[in-house]
MIDOSE-1310 file (N, C-alpha, C; in nm, 2 decimals, decimal comma, always signed):
residues 275
xxxx	+1,26/+4,86/-1,55/+1,16/+4,91/-1,47/+1,07/+4,80/-1,38; +1,09/+4,82/-1,27/+1,04/+4,73/-1,16/+0,89/+4,75/-1,17; +0,79/+4,66/-1,11/+0,65/+4,65/-1,10/+0,61/+4,77/-1,02; +0,67/+4,83/-0,91/+0,63/+4,92/-0,82/+0,65/+5,06/-0,90
xxxx	+0,75/+5,06/-0,98/+0,79/+5,20/-1,05/+0,69/+5,20/-1,18; +0,66/+5,09/-1,23/+0,56/+5,10/-1,34/+0,42/+5,15/-1,29; +0,38/+5,09/-1,16/+0,24/+5,14/-1,10/+0,24/+5,29/-1,06; +0,37/+5,35/-1,06/+0,37/+5,50/-1,02/+0,39/+5,57/-1,15
xxxx	+0,38/+5,51/-1,26/+0,40/+5,58/-1,40/+0,27/+5,65/-1,44; +0,29/+5,77/-1,50/+0,17/+5,83/-1,57/+0,16/+5,81/-1,71; +0,05/+5,77/-1,76/+0,04/+5,75/-1,91/+0,00/+5,88/-1,98; +0,10/+5,91/-2,06/+0,09/+6,05/-2,14/+0,09/+6,16/-2,05
xxxx	-0,03/+6,25/-2,07/-0,04/+6,38/-1,99/-0,14/+6,37/-1,88; -0,19/+6,24/-1,83/-0,29/+6,24/-1,72/-0,22/+6,27/-1,61; -0,31/+6,32/-1,53/-0,28/+6,37/-1,40/-0,25/+6,28/-1,29; -0,30/+6,16/-1,30/-0,27/+6,06/-1,19/-0,21/+5,94/-1,25
xxxx	-0,15/+5,86/-1,16/-0,07/+5,75/-1,19/-0,16/+5,63/-1,23; -0,10/+5,53/-1,26/-0,16/+5,39/-1,29/-0,22/+5,33/-1,15; -0,14/+5,35/-1,05/-0,18/+5,29/-0,92/-0,32/+5,37/-0,87; -0,32/+5,49/-0,89/-0,43/+5,57/-0,84/-0,57/+5,55/-0,92
xxxx	-0,54/+5,52/-1,05/-0,66/+5,48/-1,13/-0,70/+5,35/-1,09; -0,62/+5,26/-1,06/-0,65/+5,11/-1,03/-0,73/+5,11/-0,90; -0,69/+5,21/-0,81/-0,76/+5,19/-0,67/-0,91/+5,25/-0,69; -0,94/+5,33/-0,79/-1,07/+5,38/-0,82/-1,16/+5,27/-0,87
xxxx	-1,10/+5,17/-0,96/-1,16/+5,07/-1,03/-1,16/+4,93/-0,94; -1,09/+4,93/-0,84/-1,09/+4,81/-0,75/-1,22/+4,76/-0,70; -1,30/+4,85/-0,66/-1,44/+4,81/-0,60/-1,53/+4,77/-0,70; -1,50/+4,79/-0,83/-1,61/+4,76/-0,93/-1,56/+4,62/-0,99
xxxx	-1,44/+4,56/-0,94/-1,40/+4,43/-1,01/-1,46/+4,32/-0,95; -1,50/+4,21/-1,02/-1,56/+4,10/-0,97/-1,47/+4,01/-0,91; -1,50/+3,93/-0,81/-1,41/+3,84/-0,74/-1,37/+3,73/-0,83; -1,24/+3,68/-0,81/-1,19/+3,57/-0,87/-1,27/+3,44/-0,84
xxxx	-1,29/+3,35/-0,94/-1,35/+3,22/-0,91/-1,29/+3,14/-0,80; -1,38/+3,06/-0,72/-1,32/+2,97/-0,63/-1,25/+2,86/-0,67; -1,30/+2,81/-0,79/-1,24/+2,69/-0,86/-1,13/+2,73/-0,96; -1,02/+2,65/-0,96/-0,92/+2,69/-1,05/-0,96/+2,66/-1,18
xxxx	-0,90/+2,75/-1,29/-0,95/+2,73/-1,42/-0,87/+2,62/-1,48; -0,95/+2,53/-1,54/-0,88/+2,40/-1,58/-0,82/+2,44/-1,73; -0,70/+2,41/-1,75/-0,65/+2,44/-1,88/-0,60/+2,30/-1,95; -0,64/+2,18/-1,89/-0,60/+2,08/-1,97/-0,70/+2,04/-2,07
xxxx	-0,67/+1,92/-2,16/-0,76/+1,89/-2,26/-0,82/+1,75/-2,21; -0,95/+1,74/-2,23/-1,02/+1,61/-2,19/-1,02/+1,52/-2,30; -0,99/+1,39/-2,25/-1,01/+1,26/-2,33/-1,09/+1,16/-2,24; -1,16/+1,07/-2,33/-1,24/+0,97/-2,25/-1,22/+0,82/-2,33
xxxx	-1,09/+0,79/-2,32/-1,06/+0,65/-2,39/-1,12/+0,54/-2,33; -1,12/+0,43/-2,38/-1,15/+0,29/-2,32/-1,01/+0,22/-2,29; -1,02/+0,16/-2,16/-0,90/+0,07/-2,10/-0,90/-0,05/-2,20; -0,79/-0,09/-2,25/-0,77/-0,22/-2,34/-0,74/-0,33/-2,25
xxxx	-0,73/-0,43/-2,30/-0,70/-0,57/-2,22/-0,58/-0,58/-2,16; -0,49/-0,49/-2,19/-0,35/-0,48/-2,12/-0,34/-0,37/-2,03; -0,46/-0,32/-1,98/-0,49/-0,22/-1,88/-0,40/-0,09/-1,91; -0,42/-0,04/-2,03/-0,36/+0,07/-2,08/-0,46/+0,16/-2,16
xxxx	-0,44/+0,29/-2,18/-0,51/+0,38/-2,25/-0,42/+0,44/-2,36; -0,47/+0,48/-2,46/-0,39/+0,54/-2,56/-0,43/+0,69/-2,58; -0,33/+0,78/-2,55/-0,35/+0,93/-2,56/-0,26/+0,99/-2,67; -0,30/+1,03/-2,77/-0,22/+1,09/-2,88/-0,09/+1,00/-2,92
xxxx	-0,13/+0,87/-2,96/-0,04/+0,76/-3,00/+0,05/+0,71/-2,89; +0,05/+0,75/-2,77/+0,12/+0,71/-2,66/+0,03/+0,63/-2,56; +0,09/+0,52/-2,49/+0,00/+0,45/-2,40/+0,06/+0,45/-2,27; -0,05/+0,46/-2,17/-0,03/+0,48/-2,03/-0,10/+0,36/-1,96
xxxx	-0,05/+0,32/-1,84/-0,13/+0,22/-1,77/-0,22/+0,27/-1,66; -0,32/+0,19/-1,63/-0,42/+0,24/-1,52/-0,44/+0,11/-1,46; -0,49/+0,11/-1,33/-0,52/-0,01/-1,26/-0,60/-0,12/-1,34; -0,57/-0,24/-1,32/-0,62/-0,35/-1,39/-0,77/-0,37/-1,37
xxxx	-0,82/-0,31/-1,26/-0,97/-0,34/-1,23/-1,05/-0,25/-1,34; -0,99/-0,15/-1,41/-1,05/-0,07/-1,50/-1,06/-0,13/-1,65; -1,01/-0,23/-1,68/-1,01/-0,30/-1,80/-1,13/-0,31/-1,86; -1,16/-0,26/-1,98/-1,26/-0,26/-2,06/-1,37/-0,14/-2,02
xxxx	-1,33/-0,05/-1,94/-1,40/+0,06/-1,89/-1,37/+0,20/-1,94; -1,44/+0,29/-1,95/-1,41/+0,43/-2,01/-1,37/+0,51/-1,89; -1,27/+0,58/-1,91/-1,20/+0,66/-1,79/-1,20/+0,81/-1,86; -1,20/+0,92/-1,77/-1,17/+1,05/-1,80/-1,01/+1,09/-1,78
xxxx	-0,95/+1,14/-1,89/-0,81/+1,18/-1,88/-0,80/+1,34/-1,90; -0,73/+1,41/-1,81/-0,69/+1,55/-1,84/-0,55/+1,56/-1,87; -0,53/+1,59/-1,99/-0,40/+1,62/-2,05/-0,34/+1,75/-2,04; -0,23/+1,76/-1,96/-0,16/+1,89/-1,93/-0,04/+1,89/-2,01
xxxx	+0,04/+2,00/-2,03/+0,15/+2,02/-2,09/+0,26/+1,92/-2,05; +0,27/+1,89/-1,93/+0,38/+1,81/-1,87/+0,33/+1,68/-1,81; +0,21/+1,66/-1,78/+0,16/+1,55/-1,72/+0,02/+1,51/-1,76; -0,04/+1,39/-1,71/-0,18/+1,36/-1,74/-0,23/+1,29/-1,62
xxxx	-0,36/+1,33/-1,59/-0,42/+1,26/-1,48/-0,54/+1,18/-1,52; -0,56/+1,06/-1,47/-0,68/+0,96/-1,51/-0,77/+0,96/-1,40; -0,90/+0,98/-1,43/-1,01/+0,96/-1,33/-1,09/+0,87/-1,38; -1,14/+0,79/-1,26/-1,27/+0,69/-1,29/-1,37/+0,76/-1,20
xxxx	-1,47/+0,83/-1,29/-1,58/+0,90/-1,24/-1,50/+1,02/-1,18; -1,51/+1,05/-1,05/-1,45/+1,17/-0,99/-1,30/+1,13/-0,91; -1,28/+1,00/-0,91/-1,16/+0,98/-0,83/-1,04/+0,95/-0,91; -0,94/+1,01/-0,87/-0,81/+1,00/-0,95/-0,76/+0,87/-0,94
xxxx	-0,72/+0,78/-1,03/-0,67/+0,65/-1,03/-0,53/+0,63/-1,09; -0,47/+0,73/-1,16/-0,35/+0,73/-1,22/-0,29/+0,86/-1,24; -0,17/+0,88/-1,24/-0,10/+1,01/-1,29/+0,03/+0,98/-1,34; +0,06/+1,03/-1,45/+0,19/+0,99/-1,54/+0,25/+1,12/-1,59
xxxx	+0,38/+1,12/-1,59/+0,46/+1,21/-1,67/+0,43/+1,21/-1,81; +0,40/+1,31/-1,89/+0,35/+1,31/-2,02/+0,47/+1,26/-2,12; +0,44/+1,17/-2,20/+0,54/+1,12/-2,30/+0,55/+1,21/-2,42; +0,66/+1,25/-2,47/+0,68/+1,34/-2,58/+0,70/+1,27/-2,72
xxxx	+0,79/+1,17/-2,71/+0,80/+1,10/-2,83/+0,67/+1,01/-2,86; +0,66/+0,98/-2,98/+0,54/+0,91/-3,05/+0,56/+0,76/-3,04; +0,44/+0,70/-3,01/+0,44/+0,54/-2,99/+0,52/+0,48/-2,88; +0,51/+0,57/-2,76/+0,59/+0,53/-2,64/+0,49/+0,47/-2,54
xxxx	+0,54/+0,41/-2,44/+0,44/+0,37/-2,33/+0,51/+0,40/-2,20; +0,42/+0,42/-2,09/+0,46/+0,45/-1,96/+0,39/+0,37/-1,87; +0,44/+0,26/-1,81/+0,37/+0,16/-1,72/+0,41/+0,18/-1,58; +0,30/+0,18/-1,49/+0,33/+0,19/-1,35/+0,32/+0,05/-1,29
xxxx	+0,41/-0,02/-1,24/+0,41/-0,16/-1,18/+0,31/-0,18/-1,08; +0,27/-0,07/-1,00/+0,17/-0,09/-0,90/+0,02/-0,12/-0,97; +0,01/-0,07/-1,08/-0,11/-0,10/-1,15/-0,13/-0,25/-1,18; -0,04/-0,33/-1,19/-0,06/-0,47/-1,23/-0,02/-0,55/-1,13
xxxx	-0,02/-0,52/-1,00/+0,01/-0,62/-0,89/-0,10/-0,72/-0,88; -0,22/-0,67/-0,87/-0,34/-0,77/-0,84/-0,35/-0,88/-0,95; -0,29/-0,86/-1,07/-0,30/-0,96/-1,17/-0,17/-1,03/-1,16; -0,05/-0,98/-1,11/+0,06/-1,05/-1,11/+0,07/-1,14/-0,99
xxxx	+0,01/-1,10/-0,88/-0,01/-1,19/-0,77/-0,08/-1,32/-0,79; -0,18/-1,33/-0,90/-0,24/-1,44/-0,94/-0,15/-1,52/-1,04; -0,07/-1,46/-1,12/+0,02/-1,51/-1,20/+0,16/-1,45/-1,20; +0,22/-1,51/-1,08/+0,37/-1,46/-1,05/+0,47/-1,50/-1,17
xxxx	+0,44/-1,59/-1,25/+0,53/-1,62/-1,34/+0,56/-1,52/-1,46; +0,46/-1,43/-1,46/+0,46/-1,31/-1,56/+0,53/-1,19/-1,51; +0,58/-1,20/-1,37/+0,66/-1,09/-1,32/+0,78/-1,06/-1,36; +0,86/-1,16/-1,38/+1,02/-1,14/-1,42/+1,02/-1,05/-1,55
xxxx	+0,94/-1,09/-1,64/+0,97/-1,04/-1,78/+0,87/-0,91/-1,80; +0,81/-0,87/-1,71/+0,72/-0,76/-1,72/+0,79/-0,63/-1,76; +0,74/-0,56/-1,86/+0,79/-0,43/-1,90/+0,78/-0,34/-1,78; +0,67/-0,33/-1,73/+0,65/-0,26/-1,59/+0,75/-0,26/-1,50
xxxx	+0,81/-0,39/-1,47/+0,92/-0,42/-1,38/+1,05/-0,34/-1,42; +1,08/-0,34/-1,56/+1,19/-0,30/-1,61/+1,18/-0,13/-1,60; +1,07/-0,09/-1,62/+1,04/+0,06/-1,60/+1,07/+0,11/-1,45; +1,02/+0,02/-1,38/+1,04/+0,05/-1,22/+1,18/+0,04/-1,19
xxxx	+1,25/-0,04/-1,24/+1,40/-0,04/-1,21/+1,47/+0,07/-1,28; +1,43/+0,11/-1,38/+1,49/+0,24/-1,45/+1,46/+0,37/-1,37; +1,33/+0,38/-1,31/+1,29/+0,48/-1,25/+1,35/+0,49/-1,09; +1,41/+0,37/-1,05/+1,45/+0,37/-0,91/+1,35/+0,33/-0,81
xxxx	+1,24/+0,28/-0,86/+1,14/+0,23/-0,76/+1,15/+0,09/-0,72; +1,23/+0,02/-0,81/+1,25/-0,12/-0,78/+1,40/-0,13/-0,76; +1,43/-0,11/-0,63/+1,59/-0,11/-0,61/+1,67/-0,24/-0,60; +1,79/-0,23/-0,59/+1,89/-0,34/-0,56/+1,83/-0,43/-0,43
xxxx	+1,80/-0,35/-0,35/+1,75/-0,42/-0,22/+1,62/-0,50/-0,25; +1,54/-0,47/-0,33/+1,42/-0,54/-0,38/+1,47/-0,68/-0,44; +1,57/-0,65/-0,54/+1,63/-0,76/-0,60/+1,68/-0,86/-0,51; +1,78/-0,81/-0,42/+1,82/-0,91/-0,33/+1,74/-1,00/-0,24
xxxx	+1,63/-0,93/-0,19/+1,54/-0,99/-0,12/+1,46/-1,09/-0,20; +1,41/-1,05/-0,33/+1,36/-1,15/-0,41/+1,43/-1,27/-0,45; +1,57/-1,26/-0,45/+1,65/-1,37/-0,49/+1,66/-1,45/-0,37; +1,65/-1,40/-0,25/+1,67/-1,49/-0,14/+1,54/-1,55/-0,11
xxxx	+1,42/-1,48/-0,14/+1,29/-1,55/-0,11/+1,26/-1,65/-0,21; +1,31/-1,65/-0,34/+1,31/-1,75/-0,45/+1,41/-1,87/-0,39; +1,49/-1,85/-0,35/+1,59/-1,95/-0,30/+1,52/-2,02/-0,18; +1,45/-1,96/-0,09/+1,39/-2,01/+0,02/+1,25/-2,09/-0,01
xxxx	+1,17/-2,02/-0,10/+1,04/-2,08/-0,12/+1,01/-2,13/-0,25; +1,10/-2,11/-0,36/+1,08/-2,15/-0,48/+1,05/-2,03/-0,57; +1,04/-2,04/-0,69/+1,02/-1,96/-0,79/+0,88/-1,88/-0,78; +0,77/-1,96/-0,77/+0,65/-1,92/-0,78/+0,61/-1,84/-0,64
xxxx	+0,62/-1,91/-0,53/+0,60/-1,87/-0,40/+0,69/-1,75/-0,37; +0,82/-1,76/-0,40/+0,91/-1,64/-0,37/+0,87/-1,52/-0,43; +0,83/-1,53/-0,57/+0,78/-1,41/-0,65/+0,66/-1,36/-0,59; +0,55/-1,46/-0,56/+0,44/-1,41/-0,50/+0,45/-1,33/-0,37
xxxx	+0,54/-1,38/-0,28/+0,58/-1,32/-0,15/+0,63/-1,18/-0,20; +0,70/-1,16/-0,30/+0,77/-1,03/-0,33/+0,66/-0,93/-0,37; +0,57/-1,00/-0,45/+0,45/-0,90/-0,49/+0,38/-0,85/-0,38; +0,34/-0,95/-0,28/+0,27/-0,92/-0,16/+0,34/-0,79/-0,08
xxxx	+0,47/-0,79/-0,09/+0,56/-0,69/-0,01/+0,54/-0,55/-0,11; +0,54/-0,55/-0,24/+0,51/-0,44/-0,32/+0,38/-0,38/-0,29; +0,27/-0,47/-0,27/+0,14/-0,42/-0,24/+0,14/-0,33/-0,10; +0,24/-0,36/-0,01/+0,25/-0,29/+0,10/+0,29/-0,14/+0,08
xxxx	+0,33/-0,12/-0,04/+0,39/+0,01/-0,08/+0,27/+0,13/-0,11; +0,14/+0,07/-0,09/+0,03/+0,16/-0,12/-0,01/+0,21/+0,04; +0,06/+0,17/+0,13/+0,03/+0,23/+0,26/+0,15/+0,26/+0,33; +0,28/+0,22/+0,28/+0,39/+0,26/+0,35/+0,50/+0,33/+0,26
xxxx	+0,56/+0,43/+0,31/+0,65/+0,53/+0,22/+0,75/+0,43/+0,16; +0,79/+0,46/+0,04/+0,90/+0,38/-0,02/+1,02/+0,37/+0,05; +1,07/+0,48/+0,12/+1,20/+0,47/+0,18/+1,20/+0,37/+0,30; +1,06/+0,38/+0,38/+1,06/+0,29/+0,49/+1,05/+0,15/+0,44
xxxx	+0,97/+0,11/+0,33/+0,97/-0,02/+0,28/+1,10/-0,08/+0,24; +1,17/+0,00/+0,18/+1,33/-0,05/+0,15/+1,40/-0,06/+0,26; +1,39/+0,02/+0,39/+1,46/+0,00/+0,50/+1,41/-0,14/+0,57; +1,27/-0,16/+0,56/+1,22/-0,28/+0,61/+1,29/-0,41/+0,54
xxxx	+1,27/-0,41/+0,40/+1,34/-0,51/+0,31/+1,48/-0,52/+0,36; +1,57/-0,43/+0,39/+1,70/-0,45/+0,41/+1,73/-0,53/+0,54; +1,65/-0,48/+0,64/+1,65/-0,54/+0,78/+1,60/-0,68/+0,77; +1,50/-0,71/+0,70/+1,45/-0,84/+0,70/+1,55/-0,94/+0,63
xxxx	+1,62/-0,89/+0,52/+1,71/-0,96/+0,45/+1,84/-1,00/+0,52; +1,87/-0,90/+0,62/+1,99/-0,94/+0,69/+1,95/-1,04/+0,81; +1,84/-1,03/+0,84/+1,79/-1,13/+0,94/+1,74/-1,27/+0,88; +1,73/-1,28/+0,76/+1,69/-1,39/+0,68/+1,52/-1,42/+0,70
xxxx	+1,46/-1,29/+0,73/+1,33/-1,31/+0,74/+1,26/-1,29/+0,61; +1,21/-1,39/+0,54/+1,15/-1,38/+0,42/+1,01/-1,39/+0,39; +0,93/-1,32/+0,48/+0,79/-1,32/+0,46/+0,75/-1,18/+0,46; +0,63/-1,14/+0,40/+0,57/-1,01/+0,38/+0,53/-0,96/+0,52
xxxx	+0,50/-1,04/+0,62/+0,46/-0,98/+0,75/+0,59/-0,92/+0,80; +0,69/-0,97/+0,81/+0,82/-0,95/+0,88/+0,87/-0,81/+0,80; +0,84/-0,79/+0,67/+0,89/-0,68/+0,60/+0,80/-0,56/+0,65; +0,67/-0,59/+0,66/+0,58/-0,49/+0,69/+0,61/-0,44/+0,83
xxxx	+0,64/-0,53/+0,93/+0,66/-0,46/+1,07/+0,80/-0,40/+1,08; +0,89/-0,45/+1,00/+1,03/-0,38/+1,01/+1,01/-0,23/+0,93; +0,93/-0,24/+0,83/+0,91/-0,10/+0,76/+0,82/-0,01/+0,86; +0,73/-0,05/+0,94/+0,68/+0,04/+1,04/+0,75/+0,09/+1,16
xxxx	+0,85/-0,02/+1,18/+0,96/+0,02/+1,29/+1,03/+0,12/+1,23; +1,08/+0,13/+1,12/+1,16/+0,23/+1,05/+1,09/+0,36/+1,04; +0,97/+0,36/+1,03/+0,89/+0,49/+1,02/+0,86/+0,53/+1,17; +0,89/+0,46/+1,27/+0,85/+0,53/+1,40/+0,93/+0,66/+1,44
xxxx	+0,89/+0,75/+1,51/+0,95/+0,87/+1,53/+1,04/+0,85/+1,67; +1,11/+0,95/+1,69/+1,22/+0,94/+1,81/+1,13/+0,93/+1,94; +1,00/+0,99/+1,95/+0,93/+0,98/+2,07/+0,85/+0,86/+2,08; +0,85/+0,77/+1,99/+0,80/+0,63/+1,98/+0,90/+0,54/+1,95
xxxx	+1,00/+0,51/+2,05/+1,10/+0,41/+2,02/+1,07/+0,27/+1,98; +1,13/+0,22/+1,88/+1,11/+0,08/+1,85/+1,17/-0,01/+1,98; +1,25/+0,03/+2,07/+1,28/-0,07/+2,18/+1,17/-0,13/+2,25; +1,05/-0,07/+2,26/+0,94/-0,13/+2,32/+0,89/-0,25/+2,26
xxxx	+0,93/-0,27/+2,14/+0,89/-0,40/+2,07/+0,98/-0,50/+2,08; +0,95/-0,62/+2,13/+1,06/-0,74/+2,15/+1,11/-0,78/+2,03; +1,24/-0,83/+2,04/+1,31/-0,88/+1,91/+1,34/-1,02/+1,96; +1,25/-1,12/+1,92/+1,27/-1,26/+1,98/+1,37/-1,34/+1,89
xxxx	+1,38/-1,31/+1,76/+1,47/-1,39/+1,68/+1,60/-1,30/+1,64; +1,71/-1,38/+1,68/+1,85/-1,31/+1,62/+1,85/-1,32/+1,48; +1,93/-1,24/+1,42/+1,97/-1,23/+1,30/+2,07/-1,36/+1,25; +2,02/-1,40/+1,13/+2,12/-1,52/+1,08/+2,23/-1,46/+1,00
xxxx	+2,34/-1,53/+1,01/+2,45/-1,48/+0,92/+2,54/-1,39/+1,01; +2,61/-1,30/+0,95/+2,73/-1,22/+1,00/+2,69/-1,11/+1,07; +2,55/-1,04/+1,02/+2,51/-0,91/+1,07/+2,45/-0,93/+1,21; +2,41/-0,81/+1,27/+2,35/-0,80/+1,40/+2,20/-0,77/+1,39
xxxx	+2,14/-0,77/+1,27/+2,00/-0,74/+1,25/+1,91/-0,84/+1,34; +1,81/-0,78/+1,38/+1,70/-0,87/+1,44/+1,56/-0,84/+1,38; +1,49/-0,92/+1,38/+1,35/-0,92/+1,32/+1,23/-0,96/+1,40; +1,12/-0,90/+1,40/+1,00/-0,93/+1,48/+0,89/-0,98/+1,38
xxxx	+0,83/-1,09/+1,40/+0,73/-1,14/+1,30/+0,60/-1,08/+1,35; +0,51/-1,04/+1,26/+0,40/-0,98/+1,29/+0,30/-1,06/+1,40; +0,29/-1,18/+1,39/+0,21/-1,24/+1,48/+0,26/-1,25/+1,62; +0,39/-1,24/+1,64/+0,45/-1,22/+1,77/+0,44/-1,10/+1,83
xxxx	+0,44/-1,00/+1,74/+0,41/-0,85/+1,79/+0,28/-0,82/+1,83; +0,17/-0,89/+1,75/+0,03/-0,89/+1,79/+0,01/-0,95/+1,92; +0,08/-1,07/+1,96/+0,06/-1,13/+2,08/+0,11/-1,06/+2,20; +0,23/-1,00/+2,16/+0,29/-0,91/+2,27/+0,20/-0,79/+2,33
xxxx	+0,12/-0,75/+2,22/+0,04/-0,63/+2,26/-0,10/-0,66/+2,30; -0,12/-0,79/+2,33/-0,25/-0,82/+2,37/-0,27/-0,79/+2,52; -0,39/-0,75/+2,56/-0,39/-0,73/+2,71/-0,38/-0,87/+2,80; -0,34/-0,84/+2,92/-0,32/-0,97/+2,99/-0,45/-1,06/+3,01
xxxx	-0,47/-1,19/+3,00/-0,57/-1,29/+3,03/-0,58/-1,32/+3,17; -0,66/-1,26/+3,25/-0,69/-1,29/+3,39/-0,80/-1,41/+3,41; -0,85/-1,47/+3,31/-0,93/-1,59/+3,33/-0,87/-1,69/+3,38; -0,94/-1,78/+3,48/-0,90/-1,90/+3,52/-0,87/-2,00/+3,42
xxxx	-0,77/-2,10/+3,42/-0,76/-2,20/+3,33/-0,87/-2,28/+3,31; -0,93/-2,33/+3,20/-1,05/-2,42/+3,19/-1,02/-2,56/+3,25; -1,13/-2,61/+3,30/-1,12/-2,75/+3,38/-1,20/-2,85/+3,29; -1,16/-2,99/+3,29/-1,22/-3,08/+3,22/-1,28/-3,17/+3,32
xxxx	-1,31/-3,14/+3,45/-1,35/-3,22/+3,55/-1,49/-3,26/+3,51; -1,59/-3,18/+3,46/-1,72/-3,22/+3,44/-1,71/-3,33/+3,33; -1,61/-3,32/+3,23/-1,62/-3,43/+3,14/-1,58/-3,56/+3,19; -1,48/-3,56/+3,29/-1,45/-3,67/+3,34/-1,55/-3,74/+3,43
xxxx	-1,65/-3,68/+3,49/-1,75/-3,72/+3,57/-1,85/-3,79/+3,47; -1,87/-3,73/+3,34/-1,96/-3,79/+3,24/-1,90/-3,93/+3,21; -1,76/-3,94/+3,19/-1,71/-4,06/+3,15/-1,72/-4,16/+3,25; -1,72/-4,12/+3,38/-1,71/-4,21/+3,50/-1,87/-4,26/+3,50
xxxx	-1,95/-4,18/+3,47/-2,09/-4,23/+3,48/-2,14/-4,34/+3,38; -2,06/-4,30/+3,26/-2,08/-4,41/+3,14/-2,04/-4,53/+3,18; -1,91/-4,54/+3,26/-1,85/-4,67/+3,30/-1,94/-4,73/+3,40; -2,02/-4,66/+3,48/-2,09/-4,72/+3,59/-2,21/-4,78/+3,54
xxxx	-2,28/-4,69/+3,44/-2,39/-4,73/+3,38/-2,39/-4,88/+3,31; -2,29/-4,90/+3,24/-2,27/-5,04/+3,18/-2,37/-5,03/+3,06; -2,43/-5,15/+3,04/-2,52/-5,17/+2,93/-2,66/-5,12/+2,98; -2,70/-5,10/+3,09/-2,84/-5,06/+3,13/-2,83/-4,90/+3,15
xxxx	-2,86/-4,83/+3,04/-2,85/-4,70/+3,03/-2,94/-4,63/+3,14; -3,06/-4,67/+3,14/-3,17/-4,60/+3,22/-3,12/-4,62/+3,38; -3,09/-4,73/+3,42/-3,05/-4,77/+3,56/-2,92/-4,71/+3,59; -2,83/-4,68/+3,50/-2,69/-4,61/+3,53/-2,74/-4,45/+3,56
xxxx	-2,84/-4,40/+3,48/-2,88/-4,26/+3,51/-2,92/-4,23/+3,64; -2,99/-4,33/+3,70/-3,05/-4,31/+3,83/-2,95/-4,32/+3,94; -2,84/-4,41/+3,90/-2,73/-4,42/+4,00/-2,63/-4,31/+4,00; -2,62/-4,24/+3,88/-2,51/-4,16/+3,86/-2,51/-4,04/+3,95
xxxx	-2,42/-4,00/+4,03/-2,42/-3,90/+4,12/-2,37/-3,75/+4,05; -2,33/-3,75/+3,93/-2,28/-3,63/+3,89/-2,39/-3,52/+3,86; -2,35/-3,39/+3,85/-2,46/-3,29/+3,85/-2,54/-3,30/+3,71; -2,46/-3,36/+3,61/-2,53/-3,35/+3,47/-2,65/-3,44/+3,48
xxx	-2,65/-3,55/+3,55/-2,76/-3,64/+3,56/-2,86/-3,59/+3,66; -2,83/-3,50/+3,75/-2,93/-3,43/+3,83/-3,02/-3,33/+3,75; -2,95/-3,27/+3,67/-3,01/-3,18/+3,57/-3,13/-3,25/+3,47
């Protein structure tokens, strides 16, 4: 029996249908609350020194700036949300097995950029790989950056690229990494610009941006560095070129004056001496 048929049904020997009785009661009903009824369970754990909180034997990461602070956690059936005061700072899929952990690599980037040596063996990195957030393109660009800049600086540059993910969509960042890798551009600035070019819509073509550096290697990829893009978009400078003539006059006056400074000042014809 469908909903419409149930509403037309009569209960027992009553003369009116369910729908008709409901229409009489509708004006007497109170309006629904504007705020959604919260069904989650609230916890207020303290963030430990590993930037993690423990909820029902399982551990979840939060941003490192919250270490040793209390946060508010709303635990739902399938996920949990972490709040610092009223601001959402983390969201995780809920773990079902006991004594497990779920770590978000983004939560540790500020600490890792200061200690890049801890990045290769980080558990958060392995979980990011398993989840598909750290792709083979990331790995290939990282390898090239380490080869060009060394282990420490190459890894730090990769972490700076990962920090761009807070402002650039994941697929655009991966596209920027791929283009920069083909061109041999192993800087965070180059990846940022290529990612923004990948995000441009059809009515804002990337052809307006000059591509001064050709690709290295067998591909045809090109890359624009951020400082070159900024210089290209500066307004034209119409000011005249500066002149050093007044400084030449001062030097000439010093040679004329010789050892007698006061007498030289009286004979010096340059505008500076007249002032």
